Every structure is written in C-alpha cells, then in structure tokens.
N, C-alpha and C positions, 0 to 999 in steps of 0.2 A: 451374577449372584445366584447362588443355589436357592431353589424354592424350599420354603420350610415344609418338612414332611408332615403329613396328616397323622392323626392318632391311629387311624386304621391301617395305614401302610406300614407303620412301625410295628404294631402288635401282630398284624397278620402274617408277616414274614416268619415270625417265631412260631405262630400257630401252624403254618404250612409245614415247617420243618418237623414239628412233632407229629402231625398227621401222616407224613411220609414215613417217619420212623415207625409209627404204629402199624401201618400197612405192610411195610417191608419185614417186620418182625414176626408175623404170624407163621410163615412157613419154617423159619429157623426154630421157632418154639416147638412146632410139631415134630421137627427133626431132632429136638433135644440138643441143639447146638449150645456150646458154652456161652454164657452171658446173654443169650437171646431173651430169656425170661426177664432178666434185669432191665434190658433196653426197652422192652415192651411195657413193663410196669412203670418205668420212669416216664415214658411218653404219655401213658394214661394219666399219670399224676400231673404232669405239666399241662395237659389239655384241660383237665378238671380245674386246675388252678386258674388258667386263663379265663375259662367260662365263669368262674366265681368272681374273679378280680375285675375283669373288664366286661361285664354283661351289657353295659351301655353302648358298646360299639357294634354289637350284632343284633340285627332284627330277626326275630323268630329263628334262632339257630336250630338246624336239624339234629345236631349232636347234643345229647342230654348228659348232664353230669351223673345222674343215677346209673346210666348204662356204663359209663366209664368206671364208676365206683364198683359195679358188679365185676367188670373184667379185671380191675386191679386186685380185687379180693381173690379171684380165681388164680391169678398169677402169684399172689402172695403166698398161697398154700405151698407152692413149690419153692419159691424164692427164699422163704424163711428157712426151710430145711436145707437148701443149697448153701446158704450163708453159714449155717452151723457145721455142715459137712466140710466145707473148705476150711473153715477156721480150725476145727478139731483135727483135721488131717495134717495141718501144719504143726499143731501142738504134739501130735503123736509120732511124727516121723514115719518110720516103716511099720510101726506097730498098728494092728487093727483088731482091737478087742471086740467082743461080742456086741457090746452096746453101740459101738461105732458102726458095725455091720448092719445092726438093726436100723440105725438112723439112715444109712445109705439106701436100705430097702424101703424105708418109709418114703424117702424122696422119690425113688423110682416109681412106687405105686401112686404117688401124688400126681405124677405126670398124666396118668390115664384120664382122670376127670378133666384135667386142663386141656388135653389134646381133644377130648370130646367137646369141651366148651368152645374151643377155637374153630371147630367144624360146624358149630350150630348156626342157624340162620340169624340168631340174635347177634352173633359176632360179625357175620357178613354184613348185616344191616348197619351195625355200628361203624365198621370200617368204611362203608359206602357213604354214611352221613358225614364222617370226618373228611373223606375225599371231596364230597360235594361242597362242604363248607370251605374247604381249602381252595378249590378251583372256582367256585362261583359264589362267593360270600355276599350276603345281603347286609349292608351296613346301615346304621342309623345316621341321623343328621349330625349327631355329636361326633361321629367317627371322622367327619371331614374337617373338623377343627384342627388347629395346630397341635402337634403332639405335646409340645411343652405345656400348653394350657390344660390339656385333658389328662395326660399321663403323670405329670409331676405330682399333683395332689394324691393320686392313688399310690404312687411309690412312697411318698412320705407317710401316708396312713399305714402302709405295710410296715415301714420301718418303725413306727411308733408301736404297732401291734407287737412287734418282736421285742422291743424294749420292755413293754408291759409284761410280756410272757417271761422274760429273763428275770425281771424284778420279782416275780411271784415265786421263784424257786426258793429263796431264802426263808420265807415264812410258810412254805407248804408243809403239811403234816406228811406228805409223801414226796420227798425230794426226787426219787427216781422217776415217779410219774410226772412231776413238774418238769424235770429235765427232758423227758420224752415229749411232752406237750410243747415245750419251747423249741425242741428240735423240729417238730412238725411245722411250727410257726416260721422257723428259719427257712425251711424249704419253700413254703408259700411266698415268703418275702423275697427269697432268691429268684424264684420263677417270675414273680411280678417285676422285679428290677431287670432281669435278663431280657424280658420282653420289651422293655423300654430303654434299651441301651442307646437308642437314638438321642436320648437326653444328654448323653455325654458323661463326664466324670462323676457327676452326682449319682446317677443311676448305677454306674459301674462300681462305685465305692460301696453302695448299699448291697449290691449283688455279691461282691467279694467278702464283705463283712458277714453277710448271711451264710455264705458258703462255709466260711471258717467256723462259725458257730455250729452250723449243721454237722460239720465234720467232728468237732471235738465232742459235742453232745452225742453224736451218733456212735462214737466209740464207747462212750459210757453205757448207752442203751444196748449195744451189742454184748458188752460184758454182762449186763443184767440178764439178758436172754440166755446167754451161754451158761451162766451160773445156775439159773433156774432149771435149765435142761439137765445139767449134770447132777444137781441135787436130787432130781427125780429119778433119773435113769442110770447114773453112775456115781453114787455118793462116795464110793471108796476110791475113785480114780485119782491119781496124783495130778491130773489135769485140772481138777477143781481148785486146788491150791494155787496153781499158776494163774487161773482165771481171777481168783481173788486178788492176787498181787497185781495183775494187769489193771483190774478195776480201780484199785487204790491209786495206781500211777495215772490213769486217765482222769480220775476225779480231781486229782491235784492239778493236772494240766488244765482241765476245764475251769476250775476255780481261778487259776492264774489268768487265763484268757478273759474271763468275765471281770476280774478285778482290774484289768487294764482299761476297760471301757469307760 
C-alpha cells in the first residue's frame, strides 16, 4: 500500500520545478532568446503564488515575494512590448509601418535595463535563495501532515475566490478591469491547484477550469491592450478595426464560457 504523500512533498516538487526554470532562464534572457522572458516571468509568478498560497508549509523561507515581484516587473517591461510586436506583426503581414518600427525599437531598448537587472547582485541573490529553498527547504510541522488534509481546503478556497471574482464582472462599472482582475485570480487558482495535483481529479479539474478561464479572459485583455496602444500610436491604422472585431468575438466567447458555469 502506498504511503499517503505529505503536503510538503506534493507542493515542493512544483516549487523546485519553478525554481529551476527561473535559474535556467537568466542567460537566455540576457541573450534575448525568443520566449525566454516569458518563461522566466511565468516562473516568478508561480513562485510568488506558491509563497502566498502555501505559506504555512515553509519555515522562514529565504525567498521573498517582494523580490519576485520586482523581477517580474522588470521582465514585464519587455514582455508586454514583445506580445504587442508579435501580435501586430501577424496582423500586418509583410507591411512594417513607422509606428510598428517604433514599437520594435522600444522593445529593443527595453532589454537594456532588463539585462542590467539580470546581472545585478539582487538577481543573483534571488536565484540563490530560490535554489537554496528548493534544495534544502525548511518545512513547518503542518507540512508533514497528509496532503489531502492540508491542501484540499486551500484549493477549495482558491476555487471560491475565482467564482467570486467572476461574479463581480457583471456588476462592475469597469468590466474590462473586472475581467482582468478575474484573469489574475484564475492564474493564482490554476497555480494553486497545479501544485496540489497529488489530490487527484478534484485538483486537476480546478486547474483545468482556471486555465480555461485564464485563456478566454486573457484574450480579451490582450485585445484591450492592443486597442489602447493603437488608439494612441496608430489611430488611422486599419489594424485598429481588426482589433475591435477580434475583441467583440473574444468577448462573446468569454460570455459564453462564463454562462456555461
């Protein structure tokens, strides 16, 4: 008969994977490799989520959420521009108007402070803290309890947070902002459930549902960001009308997905 896994062993495997991704991403980011910024940013977010959601498992963790937030912000300056550039490149085909060239140059210049940030002692210490916590974690007494006892209530609380966030969209005076907030809640819920997949189908279902919500609301938010950028930098571009049509389509899809719940 298999021994029931502890809460610590279940969550820490997920933590270790994210810490390794974080460490391995620094050099690719410095070399400006495609998707490296995205991978490193997601790893920082997942680690932050774990430290926020499962604080009772680790005793005096050397890795701090505020330092991960700083790194995620530095990465975000490049990633947000990268997302827009890739999106508009697909819309434009072979055409490269001046406003697009300016966007690409803005992204190129944004790499300079990011590369400098990656070389700072602050980042080196952050990666070292993540590695130390992955390799030699200090767990609390609660961490030795069965995973089902400790993790299931946390996953359920995250699921309820997501439901509350989704319910708030309908009455919000700022639906775009409410959808964006719900998307962020969906991310946290997804990461919480993914770290607790040892629980079986219940956690897997929460993770899958949160991922779906994250994706459909994410498309809506990407539309909003693209439209705002074009309204400021290229209001006469025919791409703007295409973005409005895409947004209407994605809003309808999101509303349909939420109505099914």
